[in-house]
N, C-alpha and C positions, 0 to 999 in steps of 0.2 A: 937738499935737490943733490942728485945724483951728479956728483960734478963731473963724472967721465964720460957721461954720455951727451954725444954731439948731434945733435938730428939729419945735419947734412952728410955725415958719415955714415949714416943706415940707409937712406935715401937712394934706391938705383941709377946707375950713373945716366940712364937713358931716361929718365924721370926726371934726373935736375935737370938734363937738356932740351927736355920735352916746351915745347911753345904750345901753349892751349890755346885752343880752338875759342874765337871771339865770336860772339853769335851778335847778332841786329841788338838784342836787348843789352847786351853788355857794354856795347858800343854807345848807345844813348838811354840815357838814363833817365832824361826828364820828362815834362809834360809836353804836347802836341796837341793838335786838331786833326793832323792827316799823320798816317803811317804809310808809309811806302819803301819801307827799307828790307823787309823781311821775306817778304814774296808769300806773305799769307795771303788766304780768300779775304776781300773785302766784306763778306757775309758771313753773317751766323753769329751765335753768343758766345761760342767757342774758338773763335777764328784765329785769336790773337795768341801767341807763344806766353809760356806763363813767364812770372821773374824769375830767371836761373838763379839768383841769389836766395827766395825766400827772403827777404828783408822785412817784411811784416811778420811772420814769423819767427824771426830772429830779434827783430826788437822784443817781443812780447814773452819770448824764451829769456832773453835778454834779464827781463825786470823780475821776472818769476824766477830764475835759479842765481842771479846776483852775476853773472858770466858777462864780458866783454863779448858783441856780438862777431867779433873777427876771431873766437875762440868757440864758435857754433857751426857745426857744419848738418844738414839736413840732406838726408838721402831717401834713396827709394828701398823703404824698410831695413833694419838694422844690419839684412844681408848684403845690402851696397857697404856699410861701414865695414864690415868684414872684409868683403874682396877686395875694395880697394886699399886697404891696409895691404894685403899680400901684393898686391900691383905696385906699390910704392916701395915697399921694404924687401920683398923678396926676391932675388933670381929664381927661376925655374931652374928645375933641376940639378940647384945646389944648395939654397939655404933650406933651414929648417923652423917648425914652430913648436911649441909644447903646450899640452894641455893636460888638464887634470879630469881624469874620468871617475865615474860616467857623468857628461856633461850633454852640453847642447850637439847637437850631430854637424850642425852645419859648418863646424868649423873643419872638422876634416873633410866634408864634401867640398866648401871652398879649395881647400888647402890641392885636393885631388885636382880637379880644374886648373888650378893653376900650377901644378906641376911640383907642389912642394912638400916636402917628406915632412910627417907626425910625429914627434916624440910624446906620449902618454905616459903622463904618471899617475899613480892610483891614488885618490884620495882614503884616508884612513881613517882610522877609531871616529865615528859621528861624521864622516865626508869633510874631514879636514885635509891641508896641504901637510905633506910631509918635507919638512923643509931639510932633513938630512939625506935623505932620497936625492930632493931635487937640487942640492949644492954642487956636485959638479957640473950642471948643464948652466948653470949663471954664468959660467966663465967661455962655455963653448961659444967661438967666435961667427958660425954658422947657424945658429940660434938666434933668428933674428923677432920673433915675437912670442909672449908670452899672453896665452888665453886664460881670464880668469873671471868665470862665471860665478855672480855672487848678488841675489839669492841663486843659489845654482840649481839646472834644469838636467835631472830629473827629481834630484833629492830635495830639493824648496829650502835648505838651510841656506845661511850666511856665512862667508868664510871667515875667518879669525881675520880682522880689519888688520891686526900686528904684521900679521905671515906677509898681507898683502904689501905693506909699507917695507916689510925686509928685502922682498923681492927689488920694488920700486928702487931701494937703495943698492941695491947689489949686483944687478943686472944691467946690460949696458944695451939693450935691446927695446922694444919697444913692447910697454903691457898693454893689453886691453884688457880692462874690468867691466865686463858685458852686465848693467842693472837694471835688464828687461822687467824683472819684479820688483825694483826697489820701493814701488809706492806704495807696496804691499808688507814693507817690512819697518821694524822699530830701527834699524840700521842705518846710520847715516852712510849717504851717497859721497862716494869720493869724487863728486866735481869740486868740493871743499881742497882739494890737492890738486888741481892741474895746474896752478901757479907753483907749486913748491916742487912738484916731478915733470922735468921737460918728458920725459918718455911716458908719461901716460896717457892711454886715449878713454875714456869713459862714454861706452854705449849705452843710449837709452831708448825707449821707443815709444809711440801712440798704438800701440796693438793691446797692453794689455792694459793698465789701469784705466787709460783713454779710452775704452771702448773701440779703437779707430782699425782694430785689423784688418778690416777690408779697405782701408784706406792706402797701406802700405808706405809708413812715413817712419823712420828711424833718427837718430840723433845722435852725434858726436861732438863731446867737449874736449879740447885739447890745448895745446899750447897755440899762439899764431902761428908758429913754424910749421907743425904739423897739419892744420886747417887749411894755410894755405897750398898745402901739397894736393890736398884732398880737392880742393878747388880746380887746382890744375888738371886732376886727370878724370875728374866727373863728367860723365856727359853734358853738354849745354843745358839742357830742358830736363831733368832727373826726376822733378816731382810736379805732376799736374797742376793745371789750376784748380781744377775738381778736388782735388788730396788737399791742395791748399786750402784751399776756403773750408774743408771739414776739418783740416787740425787749428785753423785760425777760430773757429763756430764754438771748438771745445774749448781753447784757449780762455775765448770771451765767457765759459760757462765754468771757471773755476768750482764756484760750489756746488754745483751738480753732477762732477767728476768727484768732488771731495764725497758728499754723501753717496755716490754707488760704490765708492772702495770701503767705507764704512757697511755699509752693508754687505759686502763682500768678505770683509773682516767677522762681522758677525756670525754671519753663515759660514763659513769656517770653522767656528768655535762648534758651533751645533753640530756641522758635520763629523766633526771629529770626536765631538759624546755620544753620535748617534753608531759610529762607526766603531768605536772600543766598546760597545755592548754586543755587539754579533760574534758568536763562536766561530767563525769562519775568518777574523783577523787577528793576525799576530802579533803584528809591532804597526803602530802611526808615527811614523819620523817625524822628529819636529821642523816646523818648515815657515818660514819668512815669505812664503809666495803666495798665489791665489790657489794652489792645488795643494794636494796631499800626496805624497806618495804612503803607499800602504802594503804590509807585507798578509799574505793568503797562503791559506792552505796550498791552493793550487792556482797559480795567476792564470796559467792557458785556459782551465775550465771555467773559472771565474768571468773572464774575460769572453769567452763563446757564449756563455751564457746569459749576459747581459746584450751580447747582440742579439740572442732570438727575443730578450726582453726589450730589445727597440731603445735600450741606453749603453751608449757607446761612449766606455773611457780608453783610458790609454794602457797597452801591456808593456810595460818594462820588464817584463822578465829576463831578456837578455843583456840587459844592463844592470840590474838587481834582482839576484834571484828571488822569483814567487811574489813579485811586487808589482803592485798597478798604480798608475799614475789617476787620480782625480781631480779633475779643475772644479772648484766651487760655482755651483750654477746659483739659478733665484731659486728662492723657497719651495717652490712647485717641484722644479727640478731635481733637489737634492731628496726631496721628500718619497719622487719617485724611484729614485734610486735605490734608498734607503728600505722601499718596501719590496723592491727587486730582489737586493741582498737577503732579506729575510727568508724568503723563499726558497733561497737554496738548500 
């Protein structure tokens, strides 16, 4: 554990002094026959406020992930996990965060919204962290958060876990390891390290492997101290009743989720093989995710051509020269893509 890290010293003074809003559902947690405490409409199927602490979801995740419930935060998508980190730890107009590029664009957007400067460190050889280049920033007092996306978006690869541990051990700020795609990877999750490193936040989501992108539910795993601050700052009812029910339904159907992941991984292999036979494809980058980063002759032209064929992929030319990002679809969708690319 990074002995130098004291979470309370990293939290903004106004957040430490903040008295959180206490909702009706926070003040009474038991069972009753009549609820006249929250100014709800007494009629309807969705007239009651949702559980503000998402207890059922946390209980299920605790059993699956082997993590205590008070080390779990449920957010309105992973974007809320990211945004609240800025609000808790970063003074607007003063503090900075660091990212490794190319990476997920919401880190920059959320930083800009919160008036936080972003230091961008380019990934090197096979999209890995350059520790030598990073070293000076580990001692910068105004760098409060380092974001590490692994498996990374848009490159698809996992970052070296030894490099991530080095950062955790030598950085006095918060390290957020974004594992949105971890369920597609053979790499072990960093959740196993949240008791080892007080400054670690592991972010995951139900949007990818769980097939619930429309539900908008993300998860943060961290020390009890960090999760307590997340709960202090979050809106009282940040995850709706409908969204909580959708997540619980998936958590109760783990076999189906696992089967879908296996299918995606099989299709990823087939898609990579089919793409490798196409003349326009110059390189397919290694991936631990549910997508492939592919270098082609001309990414802009390929992207526009596929639009005309009513096949939508992502043009990542501005992030990685002449690269497109292809999400692994159903067997039928993948075949449609390949056939379209053959006609170029």
